[in-house]
N, C-alpha and C positions, 0 to 999 in steps of 0.2 A: 434507339440507336444499336446501330447492329453489334457494336462491341459492349453494351450494356447487359448481361448475359444473367447478373446475379438474382439478388433478390429484389430488384428496381420494380421489376414488371407487374409485384405484386399490389404495390401502391402506385406507380406512376410518377408523378414528380414529387409527392410525400416522401423523404427519407428517414424522419424521425422514427416512426412506427418500428421500422430495422432496431433500435434499440430497444425494444422490448423482446427480443431476442435473448438478452444478453443473462438470462435468468435459466435456460435452457443450457446455454453454453455453460454457464459457471458451474452447473451441478455436472458436469461430464465429469466421470471417476479418473482421468486422466490429468485434467484441469487441479480437481481437492487434492489427488496427490502429490501432487507438487506443491501445491498451498501448504498443504499438511506437512510434508517433510518441512520445509523452509521455516514452518513455524515451530516444529521440532527442535530444528537446529536453533532457532533463538532464543525459546527457552529454557533449553539446556545449558546453552551460553552462558543468558542472564544468571540461572540459577547456579550453575560452579561459581562465576565471577561474585555472587552475592555472601558465599562461603566468609570472604570479607566483607563484616557487614561497620558501613561507612558512615552509612546515614545515621545521624540524631534524632532519637524520638524522644518528648516530653509527655506523657500520657498520650493522648490522640492527634499530637500533632506531630507533622514529621518536618525538617528541615526546606522541604519544598513546597508547603503548608506555608509554614511563616512568610517563608521569599515571594510568596504571591501575597499574601498580605500586607506585607511592611517589609524593609532592605532590614535595617537597624536592627528588629528583631530576630533575626536572624544571629548575629552575632551572639543573643544571650541566649539564643537556642542553644548553641554548642556545648552548653554545660548540662545538658540532659545526660542521663545514665540508660536507655535506652538504644536500642540499636538496630537497624533493621540494612538492606540492599539496597544499592541504588536502584537495580532492576523492580525489584517489588513495588518499590516507591513509584516507579515509572507508571507500571503497569497498572495498579491499583488508580492510579492519578485518570492516566488516559482512558481507564474503563471508564472512569466515572465521567469524565469530558466527554464520550462518546456518546453516551447514554442523552447525555444533556444536548448534543447535539440532533441527534435521532429525532427527539423529544422537540426542540428547536424545527426541525422539518417539517411537524406533521404542524405545529400550531405557527407554523409561516412566521417564525420568531426569529426575520434575519439578526438583528445585533446580538441575540443568544446563540445563535449558531457562529457566529463570525468569533466573538467572543470567545468559546471551546476552541475554537484554530489558534485563536493567539494566546490562549493559555496552554495549549499543547507545545507551542513553540517557545513559549515564556520557560516553560519545563523543560525543552535540550535544552533552552541557554543555563539556566540553573544546574544541569546535569555537567558540561562542560564549563561552566565556572569551579565550580566546588567541588567538583570529581574528574578533575580531567582527564589522565592516565584512562583511569576506568571507561571513562564515556569516547575516548582517541578508539580503543582497544574495541570497544562494545559495538559502537556505532560500524565502525567499520567492518565487522562480521555480519551487522543487521543489511548494511549497503552492499557486500557483494552476494552475500547470500536472498535477497529478495532481486536481486538484477539478475541472476542465474533463474531462478524460477519465474520471475515475471519476462523473462526474456522465451522462455521456454511456452507458458503460458498465452501470452501474447502471438507465438509463431502457432499453436494449435489451434487457439482464436482464429486466426487469420484465414489460412486454410479450411477452416470449416467455415467462415463466412463468406467468403470468397468461390471458393469451387468445391464448397461439400467434401472436403475431404479429410479423412482419417489420420492423424499421427501420433506415434506412440508414446509412451511417458520418455523412455531411453535417447530415441531419435528426436525427441523437442529437448533435452537435457544437454544432448551431442550440441544441436543445433545454439543453442545457447551459451555454451561455454566454449565452441569458438568463437563468439562475440564477443566474451566476458569481458573483454580491455571496454571496447565502445560501449558495452551497457552499463558498467560502471561508470565509466566518464559523462556520459550527458547528464545523469539527474544534477551533478556537482560542477561541470564546465560551464555551463554560463556563468553561475556565480563566483565561481575562478576569474572568469574574463570579465566580470562587472568591480572584482576586488584588483586585477592587476591596473586595470583604468583610474580606479581610483588612488593606487599609490601616489599619485604626484601630487595629487591635493591631502592626502597626508604628509607629506613631507613639507608641504607648504603650511601644513600646521608646525611642523615642527620649526620651520623658520620663524614662525611668529612667536615663540619661547627666547628667540634672541633680544634681550634688552636693548628698547628704545626703537630701535631699528626692524625688529620684527616685527609687531603691528604696521609698522609700515609700508615693510615689502608685502603684508599679507591683504594690506588695503590695494596696494598698487597690483598683485599679481592675480588679485579675485577673478579677473575675467577668464584667466585658463582656467581657473576650476568649474567657471559656469558654461563652458566651453564643453568639459568632461563630461559635464554632468546629467546633460539629456541623453547621452551615447548609455552611460550608467542606468538610469532610469529606462531607457528603452530596452536593453538586454533584461531588466529584472523584472519588467512586467511582462516578456515574453517569455521568460523562465518560470517564472510560475503559472502562468494562464497556460503555457503548454506543454508545463511538466508531464501530464497524464499521455502525450502522445508522444515523446521521443521512445520510449520501447515499442509500440505499434509501428513507428517507423522502422527500427530497423527491423521486425517481425515481417514488415510487409517488402519492404526495399533491399532488405540486407545493406539499409544504406554504415555509412562510416560515420563517426563522431561529429563531422561538420555539415555531414546531409540530414542528419536525424536534426540537430538542430535551427538549420535552416528549413527542414520541412514544416516543424513544429513552430516555428515564427511564423511562417506563412499564413499556416491557418489562424492564428493569434490574430494577425492585423490585417490580412484579408478579407475576413467575415466573422468579427467579434460579436457581433450579436449572435450570427447563428451557431458560432461554438461555445456561446453561454447559453444558448436555449439547449444547443446535445446535452451539454454538461448539467444542467438542470434538470431536465427529462430525466438523465440518466442517474441522478443523486436521487430525484423523488422515489424514480421506480427502483434504485436499489434500497430506499429506505423500508419501504412496505415490503419487498420481498424479505429484507433481515427478518423482519417483526414475522412473518409465515414462518421462516426457518426457526425462528426461535421459538414461536409456539408449537413447533412439529416435535423439536428437541425436547422442551417441557415436556410436551404429552407422551412421549414415548417414556421418558424417565419416570412421568408422573405414574402411567400404567405399568408400568415395570413393578415403582415401588408398591403400588397397590396389591396388585395379585402377588407379589411378595411377603405381604400383608397378611395375606388372610392364612397364611400358612408358616409364618413364624411370630415368634412374639412381641408384641408391639415394644416392650423393653428392649430388647436383644437389636431391635432394628432401627430404633430410635439412637440406640448408640453406634451401630457401625453405619448408619445411610439418614441420615435427616429425611423428610419427605420434602422435596423439589418445589418450591416456588418460580412463577414464571419473573421473578426480579432475583432470585438469588438459587439458578441452578444448582449450584454442586451444595450450596448449605454447609454448617460448621460442625465439625466433628468435636466431642465433649470426652470422647474414651481417652485415657490416659494409656501410658505403654505399659503400668502396671499389671493391666489386664492384658496380657501379653496375645492372646486367643481375638480378642474382640480388636486390639488394635490393629494387627496382621488384617482381619476382615476390613476391618475400615480403611487401609491403607491399599488392599487389593479392590476394592471398589471404587476406591478414589480415583485409582489410575484410568479403571476405567471410564469411569464419568469425566475426567479429564480427555481420554480419547475422544468422545463423544460431544464434548463443547469446543476442542477443539477443531473439530468437523465447521463444525457450525461457522469457530471466526474463520477458520479455510475458506469457507463459502464468500464473507466478505472481503478476502484476498481474490479470490478465484472473480470473484466477482467486477471487482475495480477493473481489473485487467484485462476482463473480456470483452464490457461493456468502452474501454477506453480506445480497445481495437476495432470495436464498431464504428467508434466515434470520428476516429482518424481514415478509417474509409468512407465516408460518409462528406468530410470535411476536404480529403482529398479529391472526392466526386466534383464539390461542390465549388470549390478555388480552381483544380485544375484542368477539369472534364474528364482524369483518369474512371473508367471503367472501375466499376465495382468489384470484377472478378478477375481484376489483374492485381498477379500478385507473386512476390519473386517464388521461383519454383525449383524446387533439386529433388528430382524424381527417386533418387538413392534414400533419399530421408521420409517420401509420402506414401502413402497405402490408399489407393479408391475406394469407395464406397461401392463404384461401380464393375463389376467381372472385368477381369483382362480380356481386351478383345482377341478371338482367333485370330492368330499371324500363321498357320501353317499352311494356306494357301497363298500367301501375299510372296510376291517376289523380296530379296534382301534390299533392296533400294525402296523399295515400299515401307516394307518394315521400319526401315531407319528415318523415312520419312515420319512417320508415325510417333 
């Protein structure tokens, strides 16, 4: 077709191999920088807020772990003497669930994969239920930071995939900042709309508390709730299944809130099986890429540690930098602050290790947004017939890879048209 000048001719009618371009797009330095900065802001915010340690710990069991096992047991745990922070608790719990989900992908254990996701959602519920003020502040920072970084990464990926154009970090950040209101609204907007539609049902439940007449009114007016429930279900399904596409919709179309939601819902409900297949392909490919990146980071750290070991005594090196492993890249530092020189050296080494591991985690963030940007372009092509190379363009924000054409011999009218 005349308009489809993007990656389509390479594979003809098969579009899903384009998803395999996600790895090369995700490791692009500009995207990694944006993802790393977002990760740094989130981690620093969490660590600062964790100076007020409000999570009770008994032995090695935290409030969160007991909440997952048994709700009533949580109350008895409140008497524990140990304390830790909410961010630290969520970080370690989320990392364990991420590893479990990754293992489930390779073993094709769908129940375990879904269980890991559900447990992460339950962890968020725990945080809001027992540490409400902390969670409201922290997750507001997370939403704003990831919206800004995600919008910028999606914009870079959209231009790179559609037109093979390059965009700098500052230009992408400016694009996302100018649309930050929509970027923040689109992930939570559908859930807010669903809640508003559910308010009449909540009111009906309150009416049911009236003695004698309440239960009769509930039974009589229940059809009104049953009428609203399907609309709420449709919105929730579209919001969950199409959540990955709202940022790419803004990056590709310069969409507002309602247009981004409409386009994501259209992709989900018009071709749900294709959407599921693309998402599954990206998930499996992303897991493989992450394992490769993690192995590369482990090899990098192990080689560095091994060569240091040839010149530095084992006792001193073991104190300031435990040997890394594939499972534990950072290791546990045992040196105390009494040995101030060793402690300071261990602290400096830990900072550099955190930067390396942070870049590894940044790859996951970059891959997520890059892969979903490609999926959005493929779904838009299948649903609406939109060419893969069609993207909202702002010539002041993009820099073409191809050299600028010589306009010295063109008339002013010709230059204006080009």
